[in-house]
C-alpha positions, 0 to 999 in steps of 0.5 A: 499499500502506497504511503498516500494511500495511508492518509485518507486527508492530507495532514497539514504538517505544521497549522500555520497560525493555528497551533493548539496544545492539549489545554493551550490553544494558540490564537493564530489563525464573532463584540459588544461595546461597552460604555461607562457611566456613573452608577449609584447604588443604596444601601441602608440609607448610604449612597455609594458612586461609581465615578465616571471613567470617560471614553478611554477605550476608543481613544487607545484603539484609535491610539494604537490601531496604526502600530498593529498589522496583519500577518499572512503566511503560506507554506507548501501545506496551507496558509494561516493568519495572525497579528504583529506590532510595529516595534520601530519605524525602521520596519521591524514587526514583532509577532510570535514564532509559532505563527510563521515558523513553517512558513514559505512566504510571510506578508504583512498588511499594513492598517492602510490596507497595503500588503507588503513582503516580510522576512523572518529577521530571528526567533526566539522558539522558547519565548514564541517570539519572532521578528519581521521586517518589512521595507516601508516609510511612515510605520508608526511604532507602538508605545510599550509599557511596563509589565511589571506595574500591571495590578490583577483587576486592572482594565485591559484590552486586546487588538488583534486580526480575529480570524484573519477578518478584512475591515481592521482589527477587532477589539475585546475588553477585560481585566488583568486575571492573574499574573505570572501564570505558568502553562504547559502544553502537551508536548512539554512546552513550558510558557512562564510569567504569562499575563491571564485576562478575560479579555477575548483572544481568538485565531488570528489575535495571536501576536497582537497587543495587550493594553493599558488605559494609557494605550501602552502595550504591555503584553503580546496576545499568545493563546487560550485555554480550551477548556473553561471559559475567559481564560486567554493569556499573553507574553509579558511586555518586559519579557518580549522587549528583552528578548526583542532588544537581543535579537535585533542586536544579532542583526539580520542573518541569512535567510534558510534553505528551502527544499520544496517539500510538504509531508507528514511524519511516519509513524509505526503504525503507518510502517506497519499498515503499509509495509514501509521500511522504516518506522520514522521519517518525513513522508513526502505528500508534496513536492513543490514543481519550482523546488531543488527537491523536484528534480529527484524527489517523488511523493511517497518518498521518505526522507530518513537523513539530511547530510548526518541529521537524522530526520525522524518527521516533519519538525526535523526537517523544519529545524535543518532548513532553518539553519541551513541557508539558501545555497547550501549543498546538502545530500538527502537519503530518502527510500523509495518503494515498500516491502522487498522493493525498497531501495535507499537513495542519496540525492544531492541538492542545493537548498533554494530560497524560501521566497519564490522570486529570490 
């Protein structure tokens, strides 16, 4: 049985913009208005008054919206979306690493509607932080606050491009529910020092801003608990800024190499069902006809090594390409066929560019 016959539907190797954990769902790719009014309540002859606070939400939203961008990503297996925040007027955009980690193409949509190609400058996967760069003038950098000054119960607003909808970002209001939260995903990834809020963070809002009543960004939206209600989380801005400044100091690096294949993890169950010669590897399900892989690799091939790096699945391929820029000569070891007819092939490849126009 061929590898492609073992899979009834395409399995997207990485869910771009919609990366979910067992109980912690990343918010990557429908509200009520709130008006503050003076309220008087009589209690046993006394009068308690909540003073009017004014329409601060529209003000801070208008102030920050020029610094919020939409991010669209594409790879060989699909597409997705998320949100980014303008870090500086030179074109640096802050977003989450899980939004762009497997992207072949990244596009930033400015508040004006202008669409620009973006380049992955640097990333810190432990912080779930990525920096993008765009060639644009007149960008408005966001104002960043001090998350160390946050208090539980403080009003906050979340801004992000929920569900990748057109027409500008979505806004939700809430409070700081808790500070210094730690959430562990099913894959063992630990997120520390998170801000918990009941301000809604929806799919596509990941990478967006959590802001205080002064219009300052005090957190970067990252995801929600899939169990319970109103349990949403943001990376605290002090940690984000420390990581961003460190990554900026490293400067841009060479772009990762592009092989041009999409696929799935080969599992022991798949191997048993299909008489495959190996129980782990990268099962090729797509080959870009314009890519370096097109000359030799075929659908149903199983990649088990690239150079001396063992390939157990999709993650290993992604990591190898991230560390080896375009123009690198490599040898891809792949197995073709099943049972006794399987053959091992060593295929020399020069990695290409991750962008089709380069």
